[in-house]
N, C-alpha and C positions, 0 to 999 in steps of 0.2 A: 371893498373890491380887492381881489388879489392883484398884485403888481408883478409884472415879469421882471426878472433880473436884468439890469441895464446891459450887461454883455450880450445876453440872448436877444434883447430888443434891438440893440445896435446891429447885430449880425442879421437879424430878420429884416430890418429896414434897408441895410445895404444890399441884401440879396433881392429884395423886392425891387429896389431902384434899378439894379443891374438887369433883372428879368424884364422889367417894363421897358427899358431902353433897348435891349438886345433881342428879346424873344419876338419872333414874327407873330402877327395877328392870326387868328383862326380864319376859316373860310367866310365867316360873317363880318369880319372886321373887328371883332371883339378881342380883348387881350387873350394871349395864349394860355394854355392850361396851367403852366407853372406860375405865371403871373397871377392868375385867378386864385390858385391855391395859397400863394403868399399873401394876397390881399385878404383872403378869408382869415388866415392865421393872424394877421395884423389886427383885423377887426376883433377877433376873439380876445387877443392879448390886451387890447386897449379898451375893451368894453364898448365898442362902437359898432355901427351897422353900415357905415359908408367908408370906402377906402380913403377918401380925402380927409375925413375926420380922423380916421385911424392914423394916417401919416402925421397929421398935426398933433394928435395926442401922444404919439410915440416920440416925436421931437421934443415936446414939452416935458415928458417924463425923463428923457435923457438929459435935458438941460437942468431939470430939478435935481436929478441924481448927481450930476457933476457939481452943482452948487453946494449940495449937502456934503459931498466928499471933500470939497475945498474948505468948507467951514470946519469940518471935523479935523482936517489936517492942521488948521490954525489954532484949534482949541488946546491949551496946555493941559497936561495930565494933572490931576489934583495931587497935592503933597500928602505924604503919609502923616498920619496924626500921632505925633509923639513917639516915644520909645516903644510903646506897646505894639505899634504897627510893625516894628522891626523884630520883635521877639516872638518866637513860636514855642508853645509848650510841647515837649515830646510826648508821644502817646505812651501810656502806661502799659507795661507787659501784663498779661493775665497772671493772676496768682495761681501757682501750681496747686493741684489737688493733693491732699495728704495721701500717702500710700495706705492701701488697705491692710489691716492687721492680719497677720498670718495665724491660722489656728493650728 
């Protein structure tokens, strides 16, 4: 399954929460159109069909991404292997073509 970038998912989650808290309900009492659109996008992004599960999945993905980033920051870079890692061979220049003989 494709995973959304954590920054995009974080922004989508924040936007959904703000819309759910601030957008007035429609005439039937259901969430407003922006909230419904964001809920749909969250469901698609997390591979779920229910906004409650989408919110839970988004939060879990963000937690996992933060944990992975923290572990990567603590992992030391591997040391270079001997002197050969520090030396580079220069590229050879192409051999010039001999001049054509003049008749």
